[in-house]
C-alpha positions in Angstrom: -162.9 258.0 145.4 -159.4 257.8 146.8 -159.0 261.5 146.7 -162.3 262.0 148.5 -161.3 259.5 151.2 -157.9 261.2 151.7 -159.6 264.6 151.8 -162.1 263.5 154.4 -159.6 261.7 156.6 -157.1 264.5 156.8 -156.2 266.3 160.0 -157.8 269.6 161.0 -154.7 271.6 160.1 -154.7 270.1 156.6 -158.4 270.8 156.2 -157.9 274.4 157.3 -155.2 274.9 154.5 -157.6 273.4 152.0 -160.4 275.7 153.1 -158.0 278.7 152.7 -157.5 277.6 149.1 -161.2 277.4 148.6 -161.7 280.8 150.1 -159.0 282.4 147.9 -160.6 280.6 144.9 -164.0 282.0 145.8 -162.6 285.6 146.0 -160.8 285.2 142.7 -163.9 283.7 141.0 -166.0 286.6 142.3 -163.6 289.1 140.9 -163.6 287.4 137.5 -167.4 287.3 137.4 -167.5 291.0 138.5 -165.4 291.9 135.4 -168.0 290.0 133.3 -170.8 291.9 135.0 -169.0 295.3 134.3 -168.6 294.3 130.6 -172.3 293.4 130.4 -173.4 296.7 132.1 -171.0 298.9 130.0 -170.8 297.3 126.5 -169.4 300.6 125.1 -166.3 300.6 127.4 -164.5 297.5 126.2 -161.0 298.8 127.2 -162.1 299.3 130.8 -163.6 295.8 130.9 -160.4 294.3 129.5 -158.4 296.3 132.1 -160.5 294.9 134.9 -160.0 291.4 133.6 -156.3 292.0 133.4 -156.2 293.1 137.0 -157.6 289.7 138.0 -154.3 288.1 137.0 -152.7 289.1 140.3 -155.3 287.3 142.5 -155.3 284.3 140.1 -151.5 283.9 140.4 -151.6 284.3 144.2 -154.3 281.7 144.5 -152.5 279.2 142.3 -149.3 279.8 144.3 -151.2 279.0 147.5 -152.8 275.9 146.0 -149.3 274.6 145.0 -147.9 275.3 148.5 -150.8 273.5 150.1 -150.4 270.5 147.8 -146.7 270.2 148.7 -147.4 270.1 152.4 -150.3 267.6 152.2 -149.2 264.6 154.3 -151.8 262.3 152.8 -150.1 262.4 149.4 -146.5 262.0 150.5 -144.7 258.9 149.3 -144.3 256.2 151.9 -142.6 252.8 151.9 -145.0 250.1 150.8 -147.5 252.3 149.0 -146.2 251.3 145.5 -147.1 247.7 146.3 -150.8 248.6 146.6 -150.8 250.7 143.5 -150.0 254.1 145.1 -146.8 255.0 143.3 -145.5 258.5 142.7 -147.6 259.0 139.6 -150.8 258.0 141.5 -150.0 260.2 144.4 -149.4 263.1 142.1 -152.8 262.5 140.5 -154.4 262.4 144.0 -152.8 265.8 144.8 -154.1 267.3 141.6 -157.6 266.0 142.2 -157.6 267.3 145.7 -156.5 270.7 144.4 -159.2 270.6 141.8 -161.9 269.8 144.4 -160.8 272.7 146.6 -160.7 275.2 143.7 -164.0 274.0 142.3 -165.7 274.4 145.7 -164.4 278.0 145.8 -165.6 278.7 142.3 -169.1 277.3 143.1 -169.3 279.4 146.2 -168.3 282.5 144.1 -171.0 281.7 141.6 -173.6 281.5 144.3 -172.5 284.8 145.9 -172.5 286.4 142.5 -176.0 285.2 141.7 -177.2 286.3 145.1 -175.8 289.8 144.8 -177.4 290.1 141.3 -180.8 289.2 142.7 -181.2 286.0 140.6 -181.9 283.9 143.7 -183.9 285.7 146.3 -184.1 289.3 145.1 -181.6 292.2 145.4 -179.8 292.3 148.8 -178.4 295.4 150.4 -181.1 297.6 148.8 -179.6 297.0 145.3 -176.2 298.5 146.2 -174.4 295.9 143.9 -176.8 296.1 141.1 -174.7 298.5 139.0 -171.5 296.6 139.6 -172.8 293.2 138.6 -175.3 294.1 135.8 -178.4 293.1 137.7 -181.4 292.6 135.5 -179.4 291.6 132.4 -179.2 288.0 131.3 -176.0 286.3 132.3 -174.2 284.4 129.5 -173.7 280.9 130.9 -170.7 279.9 128.6 -168.8 283.0 129.5 -169.4 282.6 133.2 -168.5 278.9 133.1 -165.3 279.7 131.2 -164.2 282.2 133.7 -164.9 279.9 136.7 -163.0 277.0 135.2 -159.8 279.1 134.6 -158.6 278.8 138.2 -159.3 275.1 138.8 -157.7 274.1 135.6 -154.6 276.3 136.1 -154.1 275.2 139.7 -154.5 271.5 138.9 -152.0 271.8 136.0 -149.5 273.6 138.2 -149.7 271.0 140.9 -149.4 268.2 138.3 -146.3 269.7 136.8 -144.7 270.6 140.1 -145.3 267.2 141.7 -144.6 265.0 138.7 -142.5 262.0 139.4 -138.8 262.5 138.9 -135.8 260.2 139.0 -133.9 260.9 142.2 -130.7 259.7 140.6 -128.9 262.3 138.4 -128.1 261.1 134.9 -124.6 259.9 134.5 -122.9 261.5 131.5 -120.1 259.4 130.1 -117.7 261.4 128.0 -117.0 260.0 124.6 -113.4 259.0 124.2 -111.4 258.7 121.0 -108.4 256.5 120.3 -105.6 256.8 117.8 -106.4 258.8 114.6 -109.9 259.6 115.9 -111.1 256.0 116.3 -114.0 255.7 118.8 -113.5 253.8 122.0 -110.0 254.2 123.5 -108.8 253.2 126.9 -110.3 254.5 130.1 -107.0 255.5 131.6 -104.2 257.7 130.3 -101.7 255.8 128.1 -98.0 256.2 128.8 -95.3 256.5 126.3 -94.8 253.3 124.3 -98.0 251.7 125.6 -99.6 251.6 122.2 -97.1 249.0 120.9 -97.0 246.9 124.1 -98.4 243.4 123.9 -102.0 243.1 125.0 -102.9 246.7 125.2 -105.0 246.7 122.0 -106.9 243.5 122.7 -110.7 243.8 122.8 -112.3 244.7 126.0 -114.0 242.2 128.2 -117.7 242.1 127.8 -119.8 244.0 130.3 -117.1 246.4 131.7 -114.6 248.9 130.6 -111.4 246.7 131.3 -109.1 245.4 128.6 -108.6 241.6 128.2 -105.1 241.8 129.7 -106.4 243.4 132.8 -109.2 240.8 133.1 -106.6 238.0 132.8 -104.4 239.5 135.5 -107.3 239.8 137.8 -108.4 236.3 137.2 -104.9 235.0 138.1 -105.1 236.8 141.4 -102.7 239.7 140.6 -104.8 242.8 139.9 -102.9 245.8 138.6 -102.4 248.7 141.0 -104.3 251.7 139.8 -102.1 254.5 138.9 -103.2 258.2 139.1 -106.5 257.2 140.6 -108.8 260.3 140.8 -109.5 261.5 144.4 -113.1 262.1 145.4 -114.0 265.8 145.2 -114.0 267.7 148.5 -117.6 268.5 149.7 -118.7 272.0 148.9 -120.4 273.5 151.8 -121.9 276.3 149.7 -123.2 274.0 147.0 -126.8 274.8 148.0 -126.4 278.5 148.1 -129.1 280.3 146.0 -127.7 282.0 142.9 -130.6 284.4 142.2 -129.4 287.3 144.4 -127.5 289.2 141.7 -130.3 288.9 139.2 -132.8 290.0 141.8 -130.8 293.1 142.7 -130.5 293.9 139.0 -134.2 293.6 138.3 -135.1 295.7 141.4 -132.7 298.4 140.2 -134.2 298.3 136.7 -137.8 298.5 138.1 -136.9 301.5 140.2 -135.2 303.2 137.3 -138.3 302.6 135.1 -140.6 304.2 137.8 -138.2 307.1 138.1 -138.3 307.6 134.3 -142.1 307.5 134.4 -142.3 310.1 137.1 -140.5 312.7 134.9 -143.3 312.7 132.3 -146.2 315.1 132.8 -148.9 312.5 131.8 -147.5 309.6 133.8 -147.4 306.5 131.5 -149.3 303.8 133.2 -147.6 301.0 131.3 -144.2 302.1 132.3 -145.3 302.3 136.0 -146.7 298.8 135.8 -143.6 297.5 134.1 -141.5 299.0 136.9 -143.6 297.4 139.6 -143.4 294.1 137.7 -139.6 294.2 137.5 -139.3 295.3 141.1 -141.6 292.5 142.3 -139.9 289.8 140.2 -136.5 291.0 141.5 -137.7 290.7 145.1 -138.9 287.1 144.4 -135.6 286.2 142.8 -133.6 287.8 145.6 -135.6 286.3 148.5 -133.7 282.9 148.8 -130.3 284.7 148.5 -131.3 287.3 151.2 -132.6 284.5 153.5 -129.3 282.7 153.0 -127.5 285.9 153.8 -129.5 286.2 157.1 -128.2 282.7 158.0 -124.6 283.7 157.3 -125.0 286.9 159.4 -126.3 285.0 162.3 -123.2 282.9 162.3 -120.8 285.8 162.0 -118.1 286.2 164.6 -117.9 283.5 167.2 -121.5 282.1 167.3 -122.8 280.0 170.1 -125.1 277.0 169.8 -128.2 279.1 169.5 -126.9 281.3 166.7 -125.3 278.4 165.0 -128.5 276.3 164.9 -130.6 279.3 163.8 -128.1 280.3 161.1 -127.7 276.8 159.7 -131.4 276.4 159.7 -131.9 279.5 157.6 -129.2 278.5 155.2 -130.8 275.1 154.7 -134.3 276.5 154.3 -133.4 279.5 152.1 -134.6 277.9 148.9 -137.9 276.7 150.5 -139.0 279.8 152.4 -137.1 282.5 150.5 -139.3 282.7 147.5 -142.6 282.9 149.3 -141.0 285.5 151.5 -139.9 287.5 148.4 -143.5 287.3 147.1 -144.8 288.7 150.4 -142.2 291.5 150.3 -143.3 292.4 146.7 -146.9 292.6 147.7 -146.1 294.6 150.8 -143.9 297.1 149.0 -146.6 297.6 146.3 -149.3 298.1 149.0 -147.1 300.6 150.9 -146.4 302.5 147.7 -150.1 302.7 146.9 -150.8 303.9 150.5 -148.1 306.6 150.2 -149.5 307.7 146.9 -153.1 307.9 148.2 -151.9 309.9 151.3 -149.9 312.4 149.3 -152.7 313.5 147.0 -156.4 313.0 146.4 -157.3 309.5 147.5 -158.4 307.2 144.6 -161.7 305.6 144.7 -161.1 302.2 146.1 -164.3 300.3 145.9 -165.4 297.0 147.5 -164.0 295.0 144.5 -160.5 296.6 144.9 -160.6 295.8 148.6 -161.5 292.2 147.8 -158.7 292.0 145.3 -156.2 293.3 147.9 -157.5 291.0 150.5 -157.2 288.0 148.2 -153.6 288.8 147.1 -152.4 289.7 150.6 -154.1 286.9 152.4 -153.0 284.3 149.8 -149.4 285.4 149.8 -149.3 285.4 153.6 -150.9 282.0 153.8 -148.4 280.7 151.3 -145.5 281.9 153.5 -147.0 280.2 156.5 -147.6 277.0 154.5 -143.9 277.1 153.4 -142.9 277.5 157.0 -145.0 274.4 157.8 -143.3 272.5 155.0 -139.9 273.5 156.3 -140.8 272.3 159.7 -141.9 269.0 158.3 -138.6 268.5 156.5 -136.7 269.6 159.6 -138.5 267.0 161.8 -135.9 264.3 161.3 -133.0 266.7 162.2 -134.9 267.9 165.3 -135.4 264.3 166.4 -131.7 263.5 166.0 -130.8 266.6 168.1 -133.2 265.6 170.8 -131.7 262.1 170.9 -128.2 263.6 171.2 -129.2 265.6 174.3 -130.2 269.0 172.9 -132.6 270.9 175.2 -136.0 271.6 173.7 -135.7 275.2 174.9 -132.6 275.6 172.7 -134.5 274.4 169.7 -137.4 276.7 170.4 -135.0 279.6 170.9 -133.4 278.9 167.5 -136.8 278.9 165.9 -137.7 282.2 167.5 -134.4 283.7 166.4 -135.0 282.6 162.9 -138.5 284.1 162.9 -137.1 287.4 164.4 -134.1 288.0 162.1 -136.1 287.8 158.9 -138.4 290.8 159.5 -135.4 292.7 160.8 -133.8 292.5 157.3 -136.8 292.4 155.0 -138.9 295.0 156.8 -136.6 298.0 156.2 -136.0 296.7 152.7 -139.7 296.7 151.9 -140.2 300.2 153.3 -137.2 301.5 151.4 -138.3 300.0 148.1 -141.9 301.3 148.7 -140.6 304.8 149.4 -138.4 304.8 146.3 -141.3 303.5 144.1 -143.7 306.2 145.4 -141.2 309.1 145.3 -141.1 309.8 141.6 -144.9 309.4 141.2 -145.8 311.7 144.1 -144.2 314.8 142.6 
């Protein structure tokens, strides 16, 4: 009931994001049911049916990724002071987020089932003069357990992903105390470094005071009002300004290179090996996803090159701080865009392949879900940046300066990622178009 109340009382922008999840779930569910219909209509072509089902993995992954991004930006399930006192701790809020995701995905799956039954003619007769009868096995009995299993794959996967990603974590990092050894390997030892002759000095081997790491002599001196001066006290480490720099850029470049090499090797064979081409595209897409945060961080550094003013400094620092949050969705969008550009180039260079309505639906689900995930990540970054924006406004920063920095951030990313996507798409399609 709490999940239903939070879902109903959300703002229109939040409801719109949940409706996007439901729409993507409906498209994915319709693709899964269409693969079942093809298997029913062509029982002799089991390999083709398995291939159609395997192609549904891309819309499924894109929809789950969108559901996870929407759950992270849901303001109704964000921890607030005082919620734990009424029983809404981190674990309960995570459960509410998972239930909200399950409701959105289940609504989409139900809508997909209704559309599928309507196109088959099981509800009100065959629509569109029976144009979809051959694709969806109209007239054949539909196996209910198989359809129910396919429709529950997406809600279960999305709910599990949200529960794992939003599980409660301890904000304090674990303190690892190194084990010390005394003389001749005896466990314990003193916390500080012993000087020459300190082992035989009176009081140094006395047992430690209970509850802390001090010796009994040190405790007595402190009790008498004469605490010993600490010698060789360790200085606090200097703050590392690049501690949050993403480290996946070298691995991403290596995977992109390996994927392009695999596609070039596949283009040399007379019968093009499909598995090698798919492996190359998979490596290239994974490399772009891994390199996305590093490239976003690099954009922030390039904005601050030379002698930056306030505008470039704010935009560059903002990109560096948001690199881990918006870089990976941006890499996913680049991977999908490069694959789409490569397919377009291949279809334009030779005989156009037969892209039917199901292929168009799959492309729409993947492209729309990845683009919606990127916009949702931008909304999440704006929510996390709201506190810094309020501080800058209180310090006297002009709102026009903040809007200009946001516009500069939004303009510099396509300037770097756009040519990169076109170059990777051209290199991917070049070996296969010969």
